[in-house]
C-alpha positions in Angstrom: 141.8 41.4 -23.9 143.8 37.6 -25.4 141.4 35.7 -26.5 138.6 37.6 -26.0 137.8 35.9 -29.7 137.3 33.6 -32.6 135.0 33.4 -35.4 133.1 35.9 -35.1 132.7 39.0 -37.5 133.4 42.7 -36.1 129.5 42.9 -36.6 129.0 39.8 -34.7 130.8 41.7 -31.8 129.6 44.9 -32.0 125.5 43.2 -32.1 123.3 42.9 -28.6 123.2 39.5 -26.4 121.2 38.5 -23.6 123.3 38.2 -21.4 124.6 42.2 -22.1 121.6 43.7 -19.8 122.4 40.5 -16.3 125.7 42.6 -15.8 127.3 45.5 -15.4 130.7 46.9 -16.4 132.3 43.0 -17.0 135.3 42.9 -17.1 135.8 39.3 -18.8 133.5 40.0 -22.5 133.7 36.5 -24.9 133.2 36.2 -28.7 133.5 32.8 -30.0 130.6 32.1 -33.4 130.6 29.1 -35.9 129.4 28.7 -39.3 126.5 25.9 -39.0 125.7 23.7 -43.1 121.9 23.8 -42.0 119.2 26.0 -40.9 118.5 26.8 -37.0 116.2 23.7 -36.8 118.9 22.1 -38.1 121.4 23.6 -34.4 118.7 24.3 -32.3 117.6 21.3 -30.4 121.5 20.3 -30.1 122.0 24.2 -27.6 119.4 22.9 -25.7 120.9 19.7 -25.5 123.8 21.2 -23.6 121.7 20.9 -20.4 122.9 17.6 -21.3 126.3 17.7 -20.8 129.3 20.3 -22.6 130.1 18.5 -25.4 134.0 20.8 -25.2 136.8 17.9 -24.7 134.9 15.7 -21.7 137.5 13.7 -20.4 138.1 17.2 -19.1 135.1 19.3 -18.3 132.7 15.7 -18.2 135.0 13.3 -16.5 135.2 11.2 -19.6 131.6 10.3 -19.9 131.1 11.4 -23.4 128.1 13.7 -24.3 125.3 12.3 -26.2 125.9 11.9 -30.0 121.8 11.4 -30.6 118.9 14.3 -29.9 117.2 13.1 -26.9 113.8 15.0 -27.6 114.0 17.0 -24.4 111.5 20.0 -23.9 112.0 23.3 -24.8 114.1 24.9 -22.2 112.2 27.2 -19.7 114.3 30.1 -17.3 115.0 28.5 -13.9 116.1 25.1 -15.0 119.0 23.9 -14.9 121.9 24.9 -17.5 124.4 22.7 -18.3 125.7 19.3 -16.3 128.6 17.2 -15.9 129.4 14.3 -15.6 125.8 13.3 -14.5 126.2 16.3 -11.9 123.6 19.7 -12.8 125.1 23.1 -12.9 124.6 27.2 -13.5 120.9 27.9 -14.9 119.3 29.3 -17.6 117.8 33.0 -17.7 116.6 33.1 -20.7 115.3 31.2 -23.6 113.7 32.5 -26.9 112.4 29.6 -28.0 115.2 28.7 -31.7 117.1 32.0 -30.9 119.0 32.2 -28.1 119.2 30.0 -25.0 121.3 32.1 -22.4 122.0 30.5 -18.5 125.1 31.3 -16.1 127.8 28.9 -14.2 129.9 30.1 -11.6 129.4 34.0 -12.2 129.7 33.4 -15.8 126.5 34.8 -18.3 127.1 33.4 -21.1 124.4 33.6 -24.5 124.0 30.8 -26.8 122.6 32.1 -30.6 121.3 31.1 -33.2 121.1 33.2 -36.3 119.9 32.0 -39.6 121.5 32.8 -43.5 120.5 33.4 -46.3 121.6 30.1 -48.2 119.6 28.6 -44.9 122.6 27.9 -42.6 123.0 29.6 -39.3 125.8 31.8 -37.0 125.9 30.0 -33.9 127.4 32.9 -32.0 128.6 32.5 -28.0 129.2 35.3 -25.9 130.6 34.5 -21.9 130.5 38.3 -19.7 131.7 38.3 -16.0 132.5 40.1 -13.7 136.2 39.2 -12.0 139.4 40.8 -12.0 141.2 40.9 -14.0 143.6 37.9 -13.8 140.5 35.6 -12.8 139.0 37.0 -16.5 142.7 36.6 -18.5 141.9 33.0 -17.0 139.2 32.0 -18.0 139.3 33.9 -21.4 141.8 31.4 -22.2 139.6 28.4 -20.7 136.7 28.9 -22.2 138.0 29.6 -25.7 140.1 26.0 -25.6 136.7 24.6 -24.0 133.8 26.9 -26.5 135.9 26.5 -29.2 135.2 22.8 -29.4 131.9 23.0 -27.9 130.6 25.2 -30.6 132.8 22.6 -33.4 130.7 19.8 -31.6 127.7 21.2 -32.1 128.0 22.4 -36.1 129.4 18.4 -36.8 126.2 16.9 -34.6 123.5 19.3 -36.3 125.0 18.7 -40.1 124.8 14.7 -39.1 121.1 15.3 -38.6 120.4 17.2 -40.9 122.2 15.4 -43.9 120.2 12.4 -42.6 117.9 13.9 -43.0 115.9 14.3 -39.3 116.6 17.3 -37.8 115.7 20.5 -40.1 115.6 18.8 -43.1 
């Protein structure tokens, strides 16, 4: 499907993700990934911080409000909590958490798993898989739209994790 892959290898596409068990026969399966020059311990707090804001194009999905650029010191996420927020409004819910490893949530019928994979050189691969039941045209639209927004989100999380790690404030 158009827009179903960005920044992922064939092996990363083939691996199992927590969201795979939540949607039977999804019309949409999309994978995104980014390498981050910081260990998992520096990346995980930023992934969990999507509970506060989307971290993509704030002028589009956060009504111009800037996603926080400092860590808020949030407690570990729990299943059942709000998954994210846009413009101060809570959206979705967390459905599964593996602290330091994966965060899975649902928004408007789309399930998404953020998976952190530690690399031998003390860097991290941040992978995102999105699955959804929908008709083919809705799935295509969501895939292309998500490609743009998720790419920006992952690049922002990469930048913030690398910055805090380089400053020695997280995951040092």
